[in-house]
N, C-alpha and C positions, 0 to 999 in steps of 0.2 A: 914107504909105508903111508897109507891113506888115513886121513883123519875123518872119523865118522861124526864129529861134533856138529857140523852144519846140518847133516841129514837128521840127526836126533832133534836139534832145535826146530827144524821145519816141521817135523812130525808132532812135536809138543805144541807148537803154535797152531797147527791144524786141529789138533785135539781140543785146544782151548776155544778155537773159533766155533767148532761144532757144538760145544757145550754152552756157548754164550747165547744170551737172548738176543733176538733180532729187534732192532729199534722199531717202534710202531710205524714211523713214517717210511722207513725202508721197506717194511713188510707191505704197507699199503701201495707203495710204488711198484713193487714186484707183482702184486696181484691185480692192480688196476688194468683195465682193458683200454685199448686204443679207442678213441672216439671215432664214430662212423658218420660219414656225410653221404646222403643220397642226392645225386644230381639228376634232376628230371629236365631234360633238354634234348631237342631233336638235332641240334647243331653238333655233330660229332667232333669236329675240330675244336670247338670251344669247350666241349665237355672234357675231351682228353687233356687239353691244356690246363683246365682248372683242376681236374682230378690229379694230374701230376703235381701241380703246385701244392695242393692240399696234402698229398702223400709225402712230399718233402718236408712238410711241417708236422708230420707224425699222425695224420688222420688216415683212417681206412676209408676208401670210397666205393660206392656202389653207383651204377648208372642205369637210367631208364630213358628210352627215346620217345616214349608215348605217355600220355596221362594215365591210361589204364594200367600199363606195366608199372608205372611209378606208384600208383595206389597199391597194387598187389605187393610190390617190393617193400613199401613202407610198412604194411601190415605184417608181412612175413619177417622182415629183418629188424624192425624197430630201431632205425638209425637215431643218432643223437640230434642231428640237424638235417633239414631238407632244403636244398637250393632248387628253386622251381622257376622255369621259364613260363611266361604267360602264353606265348603262341606255340602250341603243340599241334601235331598233325591230326589227332583224334578228338581231343577235348580242350576246352579253354582252360588255361592254367589257373585262372581264378576260381573256376568250378572245382578243379582238383583241390585247390587250397581249402575251399569250403567243405568238400567231402572229407579231407584230412581232419579238419576242425570238428566235424560232426561225428566222426568215428571214434568210439571209445578207445580203441587200440592205438590211435595216432593223434588224438586231440592234444596231447601234452608235448608233442614234438615241435620245436620251433621251426618256422618256415620263413625262408628268406626268398622273396620274389625278385627275379632279375627280369627287367623288361626294357624295351626300347621306347615304350610309351611314357610321355612325361605329363600328360594331361592330368589335372588334379582330380577329375572324375575317376580315372583309372586307379589312382593312388587311394582315393577314398573307398572304392570298391574292393581293392586289395586288402585294406585294413578291415573292412566289414567281413571279408571272406575269412579272416583269421590270421593273416600273415603278421609276423613279428617285425620284419624289416623289409623295406622296399628299396631296391637299388636299380638305378637307371643305367642301361647300356648306352654307350660303352662305359665300362667301370674299371676302376683301378684294382688290380688283383690283390694289392695290399689291403684295401678297404674290405674286400670280400673275406680275406683271411681274418681280419679284425672282427668282422661281424660274426663269422662262423665260430671263432673262439669265444666271443661274448655269449652267443646263443648256446653253445655247448656247455658253458659254465653256468647257465641258468639266468643270465642277465637279459631279461625280457622287458620290452616296453610296456 
């Protein structure tokens, strides 16, 4: 003869769980969306590697290989953070940064510039264009992750 007690207890526990209030923090975690990062860079290998790294940390990634496509994607998708290379095939990355800063739909999105240039004039121009962080290539992927997390959390310079 089978005992129905465990089944009844499980059903009662399920009923109590359905009737219970959800903790506010848990409800917030369940409804929060993943943060999105737009990578604007024409170096496909570097973009794929960085996108994979960001995805493993829970970010959704979008990519654009030109400045024009990056601007369009930023306006359409409204990412939480933009990683932007300075040397793009169609537009100067600093001009793209300036356009992002001047466009009402994208002016509040933090921009992290990735560049091989280390001249102080380039860094000053990047800051004047509206970038929040400037990171020189080659960079440590852990530093990029840290900056993306800080920028996505609203920690801006």
